N, C-alpha and C positions, 0 to 999 in steps of 0.2 A: 564620873558615874560609877556607882557601886556594882559589884559583880551580880547582886540580886536584881538590880534595875536593868543591867545589860542582858541577863538571861531572860528577863520578863519581856523585853522588847524583841528578843530573838525568837520567842515562842510563837509557833504558827497560830494565826487567827482562825484559819480554816484550811483543811486539806481535802481535796476531791480526787479520788482515784478512778482511773479508767483502765479497762482492758482493751488494747488495740491489737487487732489481727490484720496483718498484711500478708497475703499468701499463706504460707505455712508458718510464718513467724508471729509470735505473740509477745507483746511487751506491756508491762504495767507502767502507766503514765500517771504521775501524781502532780497535781497543780497545787502549789502551796502558797497561801496568802499570808504575808507577814507585814508588820508595820512598815518595813522597807520596800514593799512592793510584791509583785508576783514572781514565783520561781517555778521551774519545772524539773522533775526528776524522772529519769527512765530507769525502770527496774531498781537496782540498788546503787545506781550511779550517783554522782554529786548533783546538788541542786544548782541550776543555772538560771540567771536572771532572765525574765520574760516580760516584754512590754507589748501589749496588743495595741497597734496603731489604728487599724481599721478592720471592721467586720461588716461588710456591706450586704444588702439584701440580694444582690446578684451573685453572691457566693465568693466574692473576692475577700481574701484574708491577708492582712499585712501585719507582721510581728517583727520585733527585734529580739533575737535569742542570742545571749552572750555577746551583744554588740554587733551582731550580723543581721542585716535586713533580709527577711524571707517573705516572698509573696507567692500566694497560691490561690487556686480556685477550688472551692469545695462544693460539690453537688450531692444531692440525695439520690440514692438508688434503692431498689427493692430490698437488697440484703445489706444495706449499710450506706457508705459514702464513697464517692469517687473524688480523689484528690489529684489535681493537675498542678505539677510543679516542674518548672524547667522544660515545658513542652511534653512531658511524659505523664501518663495517667496511671494511678494505682487504685485498686479497690481496697477499702478498709472497712472493717467492722469495729465500731467504737461502742463499748458498753460501760455504763457506770457500775460500781460494785454490786448493787442490788440486781440490776439487769443481767450481769455476768453470772451471778449465782443462779438466777432463774433459768437462764439459757443452758447452763451446765446440767441442771436437773431435768430439763425438758429434752435435751439432745438425744437421749437414748430412745425416746418414743416418737421421734420425728423422722419422717422420710424426706429425702432430698426432692426438691422441686423437679418436675418432669421437663419444664421449659424454663429458659432464662431469657429475660428481655434485656438487651443492651440499650440503655437510654442516654439521651443527651444530658450531660451534667450541667449545661448552661445553654442559653440561646446561641446560635451560631450558623455558619455556612458549611455544608458538607463539601469537603474538598475532594475526597476520594472514598469509594466503596470498594474494598479489596476482596469481597466474597460474593458468592451467588448461592441461591437455594440448592440444597442437596450437597453442598461442599462440606467435607470434614475439616474441622478446625482443631488446633491444639491450644492448650492453656497458654495465654500470653500472646497469642497471634493477633496482629493488628487487623481489626475488622473494618473500621471506619476512621477516617481522618476528618476532624472537625476544626474549623478555624473560628476562634472566639477571642475577643479582646486582643487582636493582633498576634495570637499564638496559635501554632498548629498543635492539636491535641490528638494523640493516637488512642483510640478506644479499643481495648483488647478483650479477648475472651477470658472469662474468669476460670473456666473449666474446659476440657476437651468436649467436643460434641459435633453436631451436624447443624448446618444452617437450615432452619425451617422456612424462614421468610425474611426478605430484605424489604424494608418499608420506605427507604429513601434512595435518592440517586445523587450523584455529584452535581453541585450547583444549586441544590435545594437548601433553603433556609429552614431551620428547625427551632422549636421552642424547648425550653428547659423541661426535662423529664419525658420528652417525646420518644416513643419506641423507635429505634433505628433498625435493629436486627433482632430476630427471635431465633434462639438456639434450642435444639431438642437433645 
């Protein structure tokens, strides 16, 4: 194979960039489609092979990244997505390039929401409710423990605040996106 043919096969067919924010950390994620398959690159790091095995309607995502099988649950939230991996949940904001530019432009004129709703990222059973109305909470504090797909998922406060209302109790089954706790 000639060098020209080799470089032609290596040229990306498509590149999609996302800005992903988890807590105070922001990362640029590039999904690169090549003739050889999909690759992912974080910030200026190396491209790593990516194979998507399953992306189910219930939020389950299974991928092989650099030969390692990764399984997670992904649920929608008001301000982004909740990702549950290894029994721990994190809130993430994922914006494509255009949406990230629009969000940056609008950030100066936007006020923070007065209330935040903690929602179920997937259907499940409430195992524990660790807060009560009027209680002060800190960022990262576990508010509710939800059992779904044989995993215990700790749903945490995205920011410090006060519990305005608790909408569920232990032993209750909940639907995806159901409000569990309201913070003020």
